[in-house]
C-alpha positions in Angstrom: 18.8 122.0 -79.4 18.3 118.4 -78.3 14.7 118.9 -77.1 13.3 117.4 -80.3 14.9 114.0 -79.7 12.7 111.2 -78.3 12.9 110.2 -74.7 15.2 107.2 -74.6 14.6 106.5 -70.9 12.7 103.4 -71.9 16.0 101.8 -73.1 16.5 99.6 -70.1 18.7 96.6 -70.5 15.6 94.5 -71.2 14.2 97.1 -73.7 17.5 97.3 -75.5 17.6 93.5 -75.7 14.1 93.5 -77.3 15.1 96.1 -79.8 18.3 94.3 -80.6 16.5 91.0 -81.1 13.9 92.8 -83.4 16.7 94.4 -85.5 18.6 91.1 -85.6 15.4 89.2 -86.8 14.8 91.9 -89.4 18.4 91.7 -90.6 18.2 87.9 -90.7 15.0 87.9 -92.7 16.4 90.5 -95.1 19.5 88.3 -95.6 17.4 85.3 -96.2 15.3 87.3 -98.6 18.2 88.5 -100.6 20.0 85.2 -100.6 16.9 83.2 -101.6 17.3 81.4 -105.0 14.1 83.1 -106.2 15.3 86.6 -105.2 16.1 87.6 -108.8 12.6 86.9 -110.1 10.1 89.9 -110.3 6.8 90.0 -108.5 5.0 91.8 -105.7 7.2 92.4 -102.7 4.8 90.7 -100.3 5.0 87.4 -102.4 8.7 87.1 -101.4 7.8 87.0 -97.7 4.4 85.4 -97.4 1.8 83.1 -99.0 -1.0 85.5 -98.1 -1.5 86.9 -101.6 -1.6 83.5 -103.2 -4.2 82.2 -100.8 -6.2 85.4 -100.7 -7.0 85.4 -104.4 -7.4 81.6 -104.5 -10.1 81.8 -101.8 -11.8 84.8 -103.4 -12.0 82.9 -106.7 -10.0 85.5 -108.7 -6.6 83.9 -108.8 -6.4 83.4 -112.6 -7.2 87.0 -113.3 -4.8 88.2 -110.6 -2.1 86.1 -112.2 -3.0 87.6 -115.6 -2.6 91.1 -114.1 0.7 90.2 -112.5 2.1 88.8 -115.8 1.0 91.9 -117.6 2.9 94.0 -115.0 6.0 91.9 -114.5 6.5 89.8 -117.6 6.6 86.1 -118.5 7.7 84.9 -115.1 6.4 86.1 -111.8 7.2 85.2 -108.2 3.8 84.7 -106.6 4.7 83.2 -103.2 8.0 82.6 -101.3 8.6 79.3 -103.2 6.3 79.7 -106.2 6.9 80.9 -109.8 4.2 81.4 -112.4 5.0 81.4 -116.1 2.7 82.3 -119.1 4.4 81.2 -122.3 4.2 78.3 -124.7 7.8 77.5 -124.0 7.1 77.2 -120.3 4.2 74.9 -121.0 6.6 72.6 -122.8 9.4 72.8 -120.3 7.3 72.2 -117.2 4.7 69.7 -118.4 6.2 67.9 -121.5 8.7 65.1 -121.7 12.2 66.5 -122.4 15.0 64.1 -123.3 17.9 64.5 -120.9 15.8 66.2 -118.3 14.2 64.9 -115.1 10.4 64.9 -114.8 8.8 67.8 -112.9 6.6 65.8 -110.5 3.3 67.0 -109.2 3.5 69.0 -106.0 1.9 68.0 -102.7 -1.1 70.0 -103.7 -2.4 66.7 -105.1 -2.2 65.0 -101.7 -5.2 64.8 -99.4 -8.0 64.6 -101.9 -10.8 62.1 -102.3 -9.6 58.5 -101.8 -6.2 59.9 -100.7 -6.0 57.6 -97.7 -7.4 54.6 -99.6 -5.9 54.4 -103.1 -4.0 56.7 -105.5 -5.7 57.5 -108.9 -4.6 58.6 -112.3 -4.9 62.2 -111.1 -3.5 62.0 -107.6 -0.6 59.7 -108.3 2.6 61.8 -108.1 5.2 59.1 -109.0 5.9 59.2 -112.7 6.6 55.5 -113.0 3.4 54.4 -111.2 1.4 57.0 -113.1 2.8 55.7 -116.4 1.7 52.2 -115.4 -1.9 53.5 -114.7 -2.1 55.4 -117.9 -1.1 52.4 -119.9 -4.0 50.2 -118.7 -6.5 53.0 -118.6 -5.7 54.2 -122.1 -7.6 51.2 -123.6 -10.9 52.7 -122.4 -10.1 55.9 -124.3 -8.8 54.4 -127.5 -10.4 55.2 -130.9 -11.9 51.7 -131.0 -13.4 52.1 -127.5 -14.8 55.6 -128.1 -16.4 54.5 -131.4 -18.1 51.6 -129.5 -19.2 54.0 -126.8 -20.9 56.5 -129.1 -24.2 54.7 -128.9 -24.1 55.2 -125.1 -23.2 58.8 -125.4 -26.0 59.4 -128.0 -28.6 58.0 -125.6 -28.0 60.9 -123.3 -27.4 63.5 -126.1 -30.7 62.6 -127.8 -32.6 62.8 -124.5 -31.0 66.1 -123.8 -32.1 67.5 -127.1 -35.7 66.3 -126.5 -35.8 67.8 -123.0 -34.7 71.2 -124.3 -38.0 71.5 -126.0 -39.9 70.6 -122.8 -38.1 72.9 -120.5 -36.2 75.4 -122.8 -39.2 76.6 -124.7 -40.8 78.1 -121.6 -41.1 81.9 -121.3 -38.4 82.0 -118.6 -36.1 79.5 -120.4 -33.6 77.4 -118.7 -30.2 77.8 -117.1 -28.2 76.0 -119.8 -25.2 75.7 -117.5 -27.2 73.4 -115.3 -28.5 71.4 -118.2 -25.0 70.9 -119.7 -23.9 69.6 -116.3 -26.8 67.2 -116.2 -25.9 65.9 -119.7 -22.2 65.5 -119.2 -22.6 63.9 -115.7 -25.1 61.5 -117.2 -22.7 60.6 -120.0 -19.8 60.0 -117.6 -22.0 58.1 -115.2 -23.0 55.8 -118.0 -19.5 55.2 -119.1 -17.8 55.0 -115.7 -20.4 53.0 -113.7 -22.7 51.4 -116.3 -25.7 53.6 -115.6 -26.7 57.2 -116.0 -27.5 59.4 -113.0 -30.8 60.2 -114.6 -30.3 64.0 -114.4 -31.4 64.8 -118.0 -34.6 62.7 -117.6 -35.6 64.2 -114.3 -34.3 67.7 -114.9 -32.8 67.6 -111.4 -29.2 67.5 -110.1 -28.3 64.2 -108.4 -27.4 64.8 -104.7 -24.1 63.1 -105.2 -23.1 65.5 -107.9 -24.0 68.4 -105.7 -21.7 67.1 -103.0 -18.9 66.6 -105.6 -19.2 70.2 -106.8 -19.2 71.5 -103.2 -16.1 69.4 -102.4 -14.3 70.8 -105.4 -15.0 74.3 -104.1 -13.1 73.6 -100.9 -9.7 73.2 -102.7 -8.7 76.7 -101.9 -9.2 76.2 -98.2 -7.3 72.9 -98.3 -4.4 74.8 -100.1 -4.4 77.5 -97.4 -4.3 74.9 -94.7 -1.1 73.4 -96.2 0.5 76.8 -96.5 -0.6 78.0 -93.1 -0.7 75.1 -90.6 -1.5 77.5 -87.8 -4.5 78.8 -89.7 -5.6 75.2 -90.2 -5.4 74.5 -86.5 -7.3 77.7 -85.6 -10.0 77.1 -88.3 -10.6 73.5 -87.0 -10.9 74.9 -83.5 -13.3 77.7 -84.4 -15.4 75.8 -86.9 -15.3 72.1 -86.0 -18.7 71.4 -87.5 -17.5 72.7 -90.9 -14.5 70.4 -90.8 -16.8 67.5 -89.8 -19.1 68.3 -92.8 -16.1 68.3 -95.2 -15.0 64.9 -93.9 -18.6 63.6 -94.0 -19.0 64.7 -97.7 -15.7 63.1 -98.6 -16.7 59.9 -97.0 -20.1 60.0 -98.6 -18.6 60.5 -102.0 -16.1 57.6 -101.5 -18.8 55.2 -100.2 -21.2 56.0 -103.0 -18.5 55.6 -105.6 -17.5 52.2 -104.1 -21.1 51.0 -104.0 -21.5 51.9 -107.7 -18.3 50.0 -108.6 -19.3 47.0 -106.5 -22.7 46.9 -108.1 -21.1 47.0 -111.6 -18.5 44.3 -110.7 -21.1 42.0 -109.3 -23.0 42.2 -112.6 -20.5 41.4 -115.3 -21.3 42.9 -118.7 -20.0 43.3 -122.2 -21.3 46.8 -122.4 -18.6 48.9 -124.1 -18.0 51.3 -121.2 -14.9 52.3 -119.2 -15.1 49.4 -116.8 -15.4 46.7 -119.4 -12.3 48.0 -121.1 -10.5 48.4 -117.8 -11.3 44.9 -116.7 -10.3 43.4 -120.1 -6.8 44.8 -119.5 -6.8 44.6 -115.7 -3.3 44.2 -114.2 -2.8 42.1 -111.1 -2.1 45.1 -108.9 -5.4 46.9 -109.8 -7.7 46.7 -106.7 -11.4 47.4 -106.6 -10.6 50.4 -104.4 -8.3 51.8 -107.1 -10.9 51.2 -109.7 -13.3 53.3 -107.6 -10.7 56.0 -107.3 -10.1 56.1 -111.1 -13.9 56.2 -111.6 -14.2 59.2 -109.2 -11.6 61.0 -111.3 -13.5 60.3 -114.5 -16.7 61.8 -113.1 -15.0 64.9 -111.7 -12.6 65.6 -114.6 -14.8 64.4 -117.5 -18.0 66.1 -116.8 -17.7 69.6 -115.3 -14.9 70.7 -117.7 -16.9 69.7 -120.8 -20.0 71.4 -119.5 -18.0 74.5 -118.8 -16.8 74.7 -122.4 -20.3 74.1 -123.8 -21.7 76.9 -121.6 -19.0 79.3 -122.7 -19.6 78.5 -126.3 -23.4 79.2 -126.0 -22.7 82.5 -124.2 -20.4 83.8 -126.9 -22.6 82.4 -129.7 -25.6 84.3 -128.4 -23.6 87.5 -127.9 -22.1 87.4 -131.4 -24.8 87.1 -134.2 -22.2 86.7 -137.0 -20.5 83.8 -135.1 -23.9 82.2 -134.4 -24.9 82.4 -138.1 -21.7 80.8 -139.3 -21.9 78.0 -136.7 -25.6 77.1 -137.4 -25.2 77.4 -141.2 -22.2 75.0 -141.1 -24.2 72.4 -139.1 -27.5 72.8 -140.9 -25.9 72.7 -144.4 -23.9 69.6 -143.5 -26.7 67.5 -142.2 -30.0 66.9 -144.0 -31.5 64.9 -141.1 -31.0 64.7 -137.4 -30.2 61.0 -137.8 -27.2 61.9 -140.0 -25.3 63.5 -137.2 -22.6 61.3 -135.8 -19.2 62.0 -134.2 -17.2 61.2 -137.2 -19.0 63.8 -139.3 -19.4 66.3 -136.5 -15.7 66.3 -135.7 -15.0 67.4 -139.3 -16.9 70.6 -138.9 -14.1 73.1 -139.1 -15.9 76.2 -137.8 -17.4 74.2 -134.9 -13.9 73.0 -134.1 -12.6 76.5 -134.1 -15.5 77.7 -132.0 -14.6 75.2 -129.3 -10.9 76.0 -129.4 -11.6 79.7 -129.0 -14.0 79.0 -126.1 -11.3 76.9 -124.4 -8.7 79.7 -125.0 -10.8 82.6 -123.6 -12.2 80.4 -120.8 -9.9 77.4 -120.1 -12.0 74.6 -118.7 -9.5 74.0 -115.9 -8.4 77.6 -114.9 -6.1 76.3 -112.1 -2.4 76.3 -112.6 -1.2 72.7 -112.2 1.8 72.9 -109.8 5.0 71.0 -110.4 8.3 70.6 -108.5 11.6 71.5 -110.1 13.8 68.3 -109.8 17.1 67.9 -108.0 19.9 70.1 -109.4 17.4 72.7 -110.8 16.4 73.1 -114.4 15.8 75.8 -117.1 12.3 76.9 -117.8 11.7 79.3 -120.7 15.3 80.4 -120.6 15.3 80.9 -116.8 17.3 78.7 -114.4 15.1 77.7 -111.5 16.4 76.1 -108.3 15.4 72.6 -107.2 12.3 72.3 -105.0 10.7 75.4 -106.5 6.9 75.1 -107.2 6.3 76.1 -110.9 3.3 76.3 -113.1 1.6 77.9 -116.0 -1.8 79.3 -115.3 -4.0 78.7 -118.5 -5.8 82.0 -118.1 -2.7 84.0 -117.7 -1.3 82.4 -120.8 -4.2 82.4 -123.2 -5.5 85.9 -122.3 -2.1 87.5 -122.5 -1.7 90.0 -125.3 1.9 88.7 -125.7 0.5 85.4 -126.9 -2.7 86.4 -128.7 -3.8 89.5 -130.5 -7.0 91.0 -129.1 -7.1 88.3 -126.4 -10.4 89.3 -124.8 -12.3 89.2 -128.2 -14.1 86.0 -129.1 -12.7 85.3 -132.6 -13.0 81.6 -133.8 -11.4 82.7 -137.1 -8.0 82.9 -135.3 -7.9 79.1 -135.4 -8.7 78.9 -139.1 -6.1 79.1 -141.8 -5.6 82.5 -143.4 -6.5 84.6 -140.3 -4.7 87.8 -139.9 -4.9 87.6 -136.1 -1.4 87.2 -134.6 -1.1 84.5 -132.0 0.9 81.6 -130.6 -1.6 78.8 -130.6 0.6 76.6 -128.3 0.1 79.1 -125.5 -3.4 77.7 -125.2 -3.3 74.2 -123.7 -6.8 73.4 -122.4 -6.0 69.7 -122.0 -2.5 70.4 -120.6 0.3 68.4 -122.4 2.9 65.7 -122.0 2.7 62.4 -120.1 0.2 63.9 -117.6 -2.0 65.5 -120.2 -5.8 64.8 -120.2 -6.5 61.2 -120.9 -10.0 61.9 -122.0 -9.5 64.7 -124.5 -10.9 62.6 -127.5 -14.0 61.8 -125.5 -14.4 65.5 -124.7 -14.3 66.4 -128.3 -16.9 63.8 -129.1 -19.2 65.1 -126.4 -18.7 68.7 -127.5 -19.3 67.9 -131.2 -22.4 65.8 -130.7 -24.1 68.0 -128.1 -23.5 71.2 -130.0 -24.2 70.0 -133.5 -27.5 68.2 -132.5 -28.7 71.1 -130.3 -27.9 73.8 -133.0 -29.4 71.6 -135.8 -32.7 71.5 -133.9 -33.0 74.8 -132.0 -32.5 78.5 -132.3 -31.2 79.9 -129.1 -32.0 83.2 -127.4 -30.1 84.7 -124.4 -32.5 86.0 -121.8 -30.0 87.7 -119.5 -27.6 89.5 -121.9 -26.4 91.8 -119.1 -24.1 89.2 -117.7 -20.3 89.4 -118.2 -19.1 85.9 -118.6 -15.5 86.4 -117.4 -16.2 89.1 -114.8 -19.1 87.1 -113.3 -17.1 83.9 -113.0 -14.9 82.7 -110.1 -12.5 79.9 -109.7 -12.9 77.2 -107.1 -10.4 74.8 -108.7 -13.0 74.6 -111.5 -15.1 77.5 -112.7 -18.1 78.8 -110.7 -20.2 80.1 -113.6 -23.0 82.7 -113.7 -26.5 81.6 -114.7 -26.9 81.5 -118.5 -30.7 81.7 -119.2 -31.5 80.4 -122.6 -34.8 80.0 -124.5 -34.9 77.4 -127.2 -37.1 77.5 -130.3 -37.4 74.5 -132.6 -36.8 75.2 -136.3 -39.8 74.3 -138.4 -37.8 71.9 -140.6 -36.0 70.3 -137.7 -37.7 66.9 -137.3 -36.2 64.6 -134.7 
């Protein structure tokens, strides 16, 4: 009757010790798991034990959509890694990122360490200390004031008008153009002009500047850098197996830093009253602002102020050309408002209500920064969206998981600009869409972004009709996240309206 029992002859003292140690380790890990302060929060079982899921979807570029899936399954708060919680509500946005009287600030996590200029100078993006960040924001805000932006409009229009002209040269061809590339050329040229005193010349040449290519490549490596921090052994192994890849990353970073420094030095060696960022920064320059830190800030302006705006413009054009009724409303508003091309300015363009709703809807359905911005719960813990969270926990709201949630917006995958206009019957919590983030660390350049969006869209749509040449693409499905979006090609043919004289 005992013949079915396994042979236990292998249980020598040494074998028994090994089994005992394995059982003890399992029991210990189970105890640690059940006693962990995040044990009560729902999520995939693997997330409680390992960072593998977090890194896997980040590296694959599908993390925002995976987080949306997890929130749809588990609710408004999900444990996504052993020490990470993801939220997707408007209340969580406020609790994590906004200033709350009587509460400690949720500082940025160490995810922000180790980027460009990290070993030389902190910038407005990389600075984690709230006090030092507030000091930076104070002297940088002059460059983004209404007075400064109004003075900068002529510099912006130089690029915008050239962009509109080039669309006829290149966009009217049979094969059209990849408008994603051209929006990048325009926004990088604008930021180059404002940050360094000279354009990169991309719109004029129709070619991407090599420096910009290196920037975009470097941005795409953020997932690998995050995996290195979460898995030090993986980092060591990767560096051993692929030393040349690491050397290339370091070379690209050094090249980016050196080129930025050279542009800043050139601009500082040639004083100017040109109404750009540097002029305003130098007018209000504090004693502790070094040239190296100016370069670090300028690098942030280029990265944060160009790609994100180009992303929103590309998304708008995709959904415009896929939705004829939306296209007709947008073009009618612009063409009825302005009799001449010369009449289009930022003040008037910013008052176009449907155009404004169009941009808000694009930034909802396709947040320009799809990455969840990680923060650390302060000492003593704090309450987020009604949940008490222990100190030291990494918390965030992923913009995609929030703005594409049916709990926050009715028909979340439908492009409906009307939801942002008064009188819409579409249910939604508009505060669950925060494309510029919020609070003391919110986007410093949001007003500049609105000016760029309004001028580029209104001038382009006043002059041209647009035709989508690759309608088979699925904008969301064909996109991937590499900190910023990796977007599909968007092939557009432009046709000048007969009455559109420029």
